[in-house]
N, C-alpha and C positions, 0 to 999 in steps of 0.2 A: 763683701762678697754679694753680688744678684741669687737672689732667692729664684730667679726662674732660668738660671743655669747650671743644675743638677745632675748629675749623671751616677748613677748606681752601678758599679763592678758587683760580680759574685759570680766567681766562675766553679762555683759547688749547686749554683741554683740551676736546676730541669731546666729551668724557663730561660734563662740567659740566652740572649742571642745579638751577636755582634749587629747586625741590621734590624735590632729593634730600638723601644725608645730610650732606652738605658731608666728606665722609672724603676719604684723600688719594686712592683709588682712583677718588671721584667726588664729584669737588667743588664747590662754589656756584661763579656763572657771575660777579657783582659783591661790593664790600665791604659794600652797602646790606642786601645779604640776610643777609649773615654778620651786622653790627651786629646787626639785626633776630634774631638768636638769643640776643642777653644782653639779658634785659634787666632792668629800674630797677633798680638798688642790687645787679646780680648782676656775676659776675667773668668773663669768657672770652677767648681767645684766638684771632686772626683769622690765619694763615698765608696770607700773600699771592705766588702764585707768581710767578717772572719769567715772563714771555711777551713775547720779541724782539719790536721792530717794533710791539707793542700800548699804549694806553695807558690806563689805567684812569680814563676820565672821569667822575668819583663827588663831589659834594658830601657831605662825611660829619658829619656833628653828633654829640656825644657827649654826653650828659648823664644828668640825673637818677640820677644817685650811681653810674655803670655805673662798673665798672673792666675797661679792655679793655688789649690787648695786641697789637699789627698789626706781622707779623716777616717781613719781604722774605725771601723763600727764592729766591735768583736764581744759575743756575751760571755764568751771564757778568756779568750788571749788576744792579742792584738794579731790581726793578720799579719804572715810572714811573706814577705817577699826578699827574690834574689835577684843577679842579675839574667842577662840573656846569653850573650855573646860577648860585652863588650868589657872595657875595663870600670865599671863602675854598675852602680843597680841604677845609680839617681845621680845625673849632673843636671845642674844650672847653669845657664851661661846668657851670654848676649842681653843683658840686664832683665832677662825673668825675673818674677818673683814667685817664693811657691814657701805655702806655710803645710808644714810635714805633723801632721798627731796621729798619733797611736798606734804606729805600725811599728813591725820590728824587720829592718833588712838585713840580713844575714847569710853567708856563706857565698858572698860573690868573689867570683873568680881573682878580683884586684880588690879596689875599696869600696865600700858601701856610698859614700856620696860625696859627690864633687862641686864645690862652688868656684866658679870661674866667672869674674863679672858681673854677679846677678847679688839676690838677694834670698836668703834662706831662713826660715825660723822652721826650728824643730823641738816640738814638744813633747812629753809623754810617750817618748817612741824610746826604742833600743835597734840602737848600727850595734853589731858585734858581729864578733866571728867571720868576720869577712880577709880574705887571703891578702890584701893590701891597704889593711888599715881600719880603720873605720871613716873618717871623715876630710877629706881634702880641701883647706880652703885656699885659692891662687886669682885673687882678689875678688872685690867685691864686700859684703856683708856677710856675716854669720849671727843667728842668735840660736844658742841651744837653753833649753830649760825642762828640769823635771825628766832628765833624759837619761839611758845607758849608752856609753859609747866605750867599744873596745876595741885596743889594738889587738893584731898578731902577728906571726912572724919579726921583720925587721923593722914593722910600722907602726905608727904611733896609735896610737887611738883619736887624737886630735892632730892635725898637720897645718901648721898654718905658715903660710910661703909667702904671704902677702895679704892685705884687707885688714877689715876691722872685725875680729871676732867676742862674742860676748860669751862666757858661761854661768848658770846659776840654779844653783839649786841640782846640780847633775853629777853623776856618777864616771870618771875616767876611769880607766884600768888596761893595764898591758900583763900580759899573762908571762911562761917560762918559756923566755924564748932569745935570742939574739940580742944585743945590747943595743936599746932602746928608751925612750921616754914616754910616757902617757900623753905627755901635752909636749908637743916640738912648736918651735918658730923659729922661723931665719933672723925675727926682729918682732919681737911681742909687745912695742908700744904700744901698740893697737889693741892689744888682746885681753881681757880682763874676765877673772874668775870669781864668782861670789857664791859663800854656800854650798862649796860643794868639797866632794872626795876624790882626790887624786891618789893611786897605787900606781905599784908594778912589782912584779915578783921579782924580777931581775935586779943584782945588785948596782946596775948601772941607776942613777939618781931618776926619777919620778916626773921629775920637768926638766928641760933642757927649752929655753923661753926668754931668753936677754929681754930684762924691761918690761914683762910682762906684771901686773898689778893683781895679785893672787889676797883674798881677804874675807875672816869669816869662815876660812875651809879647813878640812882636816887633811894632813899630808903626812907623808912618812916620814918626810926630812924638816928639819927647823927651816921656816922663812918667815920671819915680819912677826907678825900678832897670830900668825894661824898656829892650830892647834899639830902638835908634833905626835905621830901615833908611833914611831918604830913600824920594824920591819910588820908587811901587811902580812898574815894567815889567813888562808884561802877562806878557811871555816868561820869567816866574820859575814861569808855569804852564800846565798844558797848554794849558787852551782856557778862558783867566779870561772873555772875552765870552759865554762858554756855560755860566758855573758851574761848570767845570771849573777843581777850583784841584788838584790834583797837582800836587807839585815838579817843576821840570825838573832832572836831573842835570847839577849842570855851571855852570849857570845863575842859578839864584838865590842871593841873596848868602848868604855860608857861617853869616855871626852865626845865622841860623834853626837850624844844628843844635844851639846850645847855649845857646840861650834860655831854653828848657822847664827845669822840675828837676821830674823824677819824683819824686813822695811816695808812700804804702801810701794803698791805696784810688785810686788813677789806674789807668784804664785797663792792660793788659798789651799790646796793639796799638794800632794804629793805624788808620784807615778801609778799609784794604785788609786789614787782618789783619797787618800784619809787624811784629815782636815789638819792644817799646820796653823799656827798661832793666831795669823791675821791681827797682831798687833804690834807696831813700831816697837824696836829693840828688844823684843822678847827672844830669849836664846831659841835653837830650834835644831832640829838635826841635819847636820851636811850632808848632803848627796840626794838623790833622786828618791830616796825609799826612809819614810820615818814608819817607827816602830806604835801604834795608838797607843 
């Protein structure tokens, strides 16, 4: 990404102005204005600052071949982003590319993220508590790494209608609602999951994804050589019903600690920045969080 195409957004900064330069000292006030700085087929980075107690209530549509990085910069927690008035907080369409890192997308009227004939990378982020589910993939390619993705209502955490999806070192979870799966695919031939946790508090199986490849992961059900955890208990996690899937020391099943297998190219830290083993073949915690 070009170093001279970077804009800061901080709604809580008294110096913010959408008419300003978008610099660190004089940031913009909203994401939409930041996106407007990046023209069709151009590249640019938006640094989204943490504003405790504030939510960026915006609907962002990235299209027309743009390449955009949206990076959360929070001292205490990930900047919180919800939707404005559409069916998503973030939609990426028409050959656009988006890198999303260090943000929390929640409380959208419908889904958190929608991918349609585009490419999206999500790292160290939380897509949780959205009424229409977490992520919808309808063509294109999605990569999720070191992230929490939660479903809600009758919608999955990850819903793959078409396209390619890769999930690594992430936690996919569904709350106690009507029957659904945490991971749903029309055809999972091009969907792969590694080193992850997939759970659902509903009796319906947490995975409904024909032909999916799942390895070195921890699930409730028995599937291949993955760890079978049995029925999930919400107290394994810090606040399951609010989409906080940090593990609680001494409570989660010990099998999670060795369910994953680190390989070259995998992240060297977890969602909180705790160090992973970084040695090929070393057993590791499945999911986005590990206990140091």
